[in-house]
N, C-alpha and C positions, 0 to 999 in steps of 0.2 A: 814602645811599651809605656813610657812615662806619659806621653800624650794621651794614650787611651785611659790611663788611670786618672789623669787630670779631668778628662771629659766625664768619666764616671763620677768624679767628685762633684762636678757641677750638677749633674743629674740628681745625685743624692741631696745636694744642697737645695735644689728646687723642690724636691719632695718634702724635705723637712720644713722649708718655709711655707709650703702649702698646708702642711699639718698644723703649723702654728696658728693659722687663721681659724682652723677648726677648734683648736685648744682654747683660744680666746673666747669663742662663742660658748663652748662647753663650760668655761670657768664661771660665766654668769656673775661677774664681779664688776663693781664700779671701775671705770677705766683708769682713774688716778691711782686708786689703791692697787690695782693689778699691775700697772706699769711700775709703780714704786717697788713692789716686791720683786718683779722681774729684774729690775736693775740691780738691787742689792744681792740677789741670788747669783747673778752673773759675775760679780766682782771676784769671788773666791777662785773659781776655775781660771778666769782670765789672769788674775794675779799670779797664780802658779805658773802659767805659761810664760808670762813676762819674766818671772824670776829665773826660770830655766833658760830662757833665751839670753838672759843677761850674763850667763856664765860661759866659760870655755874660750877657745881661741877666737871663734867668730862671734864674740859677745855683741848683743844688741841692747844697748842701755835704754832705760826707760825715757830719760830726757835726751833729746837730740843735742849734739855737741855744738851745733851752729846756731843756737838760740839761747837767750838769757832765761833764767828761771822764771822771772816775772812774766815775760812774754809767753813762755810755755804754759804757765798756769792760765793766762788769759785765753790762749788758743784752746785749751782743754775746756774751759767754761763755755766758750762759744760753741764748741762741738757738742758739749753736753746739753746746752739749751736747744740746739737744733734737733738733736736725737730725741730728747724728751718730748718736745712739741710734736714731732712727727709720729713717734710711737704712741703717745697718749691719744692723739686724734684718730690714729688708725685703729687702736683697740676700741675706742668709743664707737667708731663707725661699724666695726664688726659686730658690736652688740646691738646696734640700732637698725640696720637695714640688711638686705640680702647679701650674702657672702660674695656672690658673683659680681654684684655691682661694685663692692669695695675693691675687689681684685682687678676688675676691668678698669676702674678709674685710676687705681694705683699704677697700672701698666702704662698709663699715658705719660709717665715721667719723661721719656725721651722727647716727646712732643713739647713739653714745657721747657726743657733745656734748649731745644732748638728755637722756640719762641723767644726765650730770654736772650739768646745770642743774636737773633735777628733784630729785635726791638731795641736792645740796650748796648750791644757791642758792635753793631754795624756789620755783622757777618752776612755773607751771601750764600744761600744754599740753592740747590737745584729745585726747579719748580715741581718736579715729580715728588720730591720729599715733602713739600708743602701740601700737595694734593693728598698724599698718603696720610699725613698727619691729620688733615681736615676730615678725611673719610673715617679715620679711627675715632675722632671726637664725635662726629655725627652718629656713627653706629653705636657708640657708647650711650649717647642720649636716647637713641631708639630703644636699647635694651633697658635703660632705666625707666622709660615711660611704659614699656611693656610690663615691667615688674610692678609699677605703680598701679596699673590696671588690674593686675592679678591679686593685689592685696597681699595677704600673708605677712611676712616679716619686713616688707619694704616700708621705708619712711623717708620723707623728703629731708628731714633733719639729718638722718643718717647719711644720705647721699651728699648733702652739703658738707658734713663732717669729713667724708671721704675725699671730697675736693680739697678741703683745707689740708688734709693729710698729704695729698698729692703735692701741693705747692710746698709744704714744709719739708717733705722728704726729698723733693728736687733741690731745695735749698741746702739740705744736709749733704746731698751728693756733690753739689757745686763747691760747697765749703771744703769737703774732704778732698775733692780733686785739686783745689788750689793749694791746700796744705801739702799734699803729696808732691806737688811740683815746685813748691817754694822752700820746703823744709825736708831735710833728710830724717825721716821718722819711720820707726818700726811700726807696721800696721797693727800689730798686736798691742804695742804700747799705747797707740792712739785709741784703740778700742777700749782698753782697760781704763785709761784716763777719762774717756768719754763716759763710760758707765759710772765711774766714781763721781765725777762732777754732775752728771745727770741726776744721780741719786741724791746728792747734796742739794741740788736745786729743787727737785720735785718733792722730797720728803716734807719740808715745812709747809709747802703749798697743800699737800694732801692732808696733813694734820689740821691745818686751819679750815680746810673745806669740809672735813669729815669728823674732826675731833680726835681721831686716832688712826692707826694703821691696821686696825682689826680686819681680818680676812677669814672667810669660812675655810673649813678643811678642803672642800671641793675646789674653792678658788685657789688655795695654796698649791694643791696638787697640780692643777693645770698651769699655774705660774711656773712651777718647777719644770713642767713639760715644755713650756715655751722657752724657758731659759736653756734647757739642755738642747732642744732641737734648733733654736735660733743661733745659739753660740756655736754649736757644731757646724751649722751651715755657713756661718761667717768664716770660721777657721778653714773649712774645706774650700770655700771660694777664694780666700786669700792665697792658699797654697796653689790652687789650680791656675791662678793668674800668672804664676811664675812660668808656666809651661804652654799655655794656650792664650791667644789674643782675645780681647773682649768681643771682637766681631764674631767669634765662635761661641763664646759663653752667653752673650746677651740674648741671642734668639732663643736659647733654651729656657730662659726665664719666662718666656711667653707661654710656657706649658702650665704656669701656675694657675691662671684663671680656669681652664677646663678641669684641672685636678681638684681645685677648691670647689667648683660647681658639682663635680661628681661626689665629693665628700659631703657637701651640704645636702645633696639629694638623698644619700644613703643614711646619714645620721640625723639630719634635722628636717627631712621631708620637704626641702626646697626644690620642688619639681620645676622644670623649665618648659616654657611653651615654644612653639616653632619660631616666633619672632626673636625670642631671647637666644635660642640656639644659633640661628642664622646670623643675627647681629653680633654675637660673640665671635663667631668664625670670621666675620668681616673685620672686626677689631684686631684679632690676632694676625690675620694675613696682612693687613695694612701696616701694623706695627713691625711685622717681620721685615718688610721692606725698609722701614725707617731705621731699625737697629743694625741692619746689614749695610747701610749706606756709608760710604767713605766720608760723606759730608758731616755726619754726626760725629765720627771720630775726629775729624778736623776741628769741629766746633769745640769739642771737649779739650783738645790739646791747645787751642788758641786762647783759652780763658786767661785773662790777666790776673796778676796778684792783687788782692784787695788791700785796703788799709788794715794794719794789724788790729785785731779786736782789743778793746780797752775795757 
């Protein structure tokens, strides 16, 4: 029964994350301003969760006991920098180009992780995995070119921003993976600290770039929607990973591109042509083979500890 509930939690998380992409587009707000508000809004609910978990017999303290305060602060600022960079570029891409392109490019994260392991860590993976990853990349390029030919909301700058977000979010994943293997840290405490440091990093940048944090009522409403949906999805996924392996949950994340594409068609009129539909299906099928591979799981577990952030 618990396994079924965990699986349902993952499904709900995927739906909520898909909705977040639609909320960002509907917010129609500058990416820096939107991201800053999204971070500050998430601090209160996450802070409450951390406070609750810090009490009782099975208390989960905010700061890990096996790390100094100075290093913990440095770790959190590193996490905040990664998270802010990935979120801001993703939000910008969602405002600039087709929603399908952004989600398909973002779904290539496992391929980036494998490439990093092969190029810089000397990992060896099965040739089949390399072929599937290559097919996914080529199919994504085909979909992007088809969107370019169709015009509409597509833009080259938006696709480039999505690629930047892909690299930064893969970096955030790798950073978080190393932290979880090198430090005994409560995932909710890490999320809370990441949001706080991310907000502290991004707020002055946004003020300098725009002169203020002013946001429209429409933008604030959708920033709240993203905060509620995104934070709930993170909480559900963290809980679910206690009961089901990532080899089960990861393939379900591939449902996000078709869900976002359907939402974009219904609410924003982003209709898909035959090439985009077929190309998207090829990407999802190829990535399904990648995320189900034992090689990817081995790569993730073999990542070494980096030098502590300073």
